[in-house]
N, C-alpha and C positions, 0 to 999 in steps of 0.2 A: 475563472482564473484563480480566484480566491481560494478555490478548493487546491490548487497546485501550490501555492504561496504559504497557505497554512500547514499544510504538511510539511514544506522545507522549514517552517520557523519551528516546529516540533522535531527537530531535526533527529535526536535520539530520544524522544520522550516514550517510553513504553508502559507508561501507567496511562490508565483511563481509558474510554471506549471511543470507537469511530463507527457513524452511521455507513451504511452501505452506500448512499450516494456519495458520499466523501471519498470512499474508497475508491468506486468505479470511476468516478468522475476524474482522480487524480491519475488512476491506472491508464483512462483514456488520453489525458493531456499529456502523461508522460510518455508514451508510446508516440504521439505526434511530435513532442521535442526530439525524441530519441531519431525519430526517421529524418528529421529536419539538420540534427547534426550529423547525422551519418551523410547525408547529401552534401551538406556544405564540407566535411570531411573529405570526401570522395572529390568535390570540384576543387580543393585546393592542394590534394595529393598528399596528405599528412598519414595515410597509411594507418588507418582508424586510430589515430593517437588520441584525437579530440574526443571522439565516441567513447574510448575507452576511459579517458578523464570523467566525461560524464555519466557513465555506468557507476565508476567507482563513486563519485561524488552523491548520487541519489540510491545507493544499496542500503547505505542505515536508515533512510527515512522509509522506504519501500516495507522494509523489515518491520521497522517499527510499526508502522501504519497496519501492515499484516495482524500484528500481535494486538494492536488496540481493537482491531475490527474482530479476532477472537474473543478479545475480552467482553465485546459486545453481545456475542452469543453465550458469555458465560462460562466460556472454555479459556483454559491457560494457555499462555503465550508459547509453551512449549510444544503444541500442536502445530505451529508452524513446520516443524519437521515430518510432519506427514507427509508432504510435498515431495521429500526424498525416497519416499517408497516407489519403487518402479511400476508403471502403468497405471496403478490406481490411485496414487498417493497424490500425486497433481490434480488429477480430477474431483478429489475427494476436498482437496484445499480449495479449489474453484466454487464448490457446491457449498461449502462452508461460509466462504465469503458472499456467496449469492444469497445465503438465507438470512430472513429476517432477526433483527437482533431481539433480545429481550426488551420487553416494554415497560418494565420495573427495574429500580433500581437493583441491580447484584453487586457482588463483593469487589467489582473492579470499579464503582461509582454510578452515577445517577444516569437514566437514560439520555443518550444525545439528542434522540429526537423529542424529547420533552424539555430540552433546554434550548433547543431552535423553534421549537412551537408558539 
């Protein structure tokens, strides 16, 4: 759960690097929370208002985490926009986020893996 809260604490921090584990654990927990919120929203009949507010609340941390994940690969955060290319862009972004980061320090900071080791 600390992966989820750590990302939310760095709400709009686009600097630094993020490990693969941090990215995918946040992604997994975020999907689970979104499903629970959608179910609660449907049960109380709020017409997806609560779900929409949740998505709006986590969109900036999700983008910031993805940018930090790209920084771990040595790529600029602008690579995030490759996901908007039809058909292949989203797949390529998934491949990038699943790729192991650079083990050595790069222009975006020290390796987060070395910090946690």
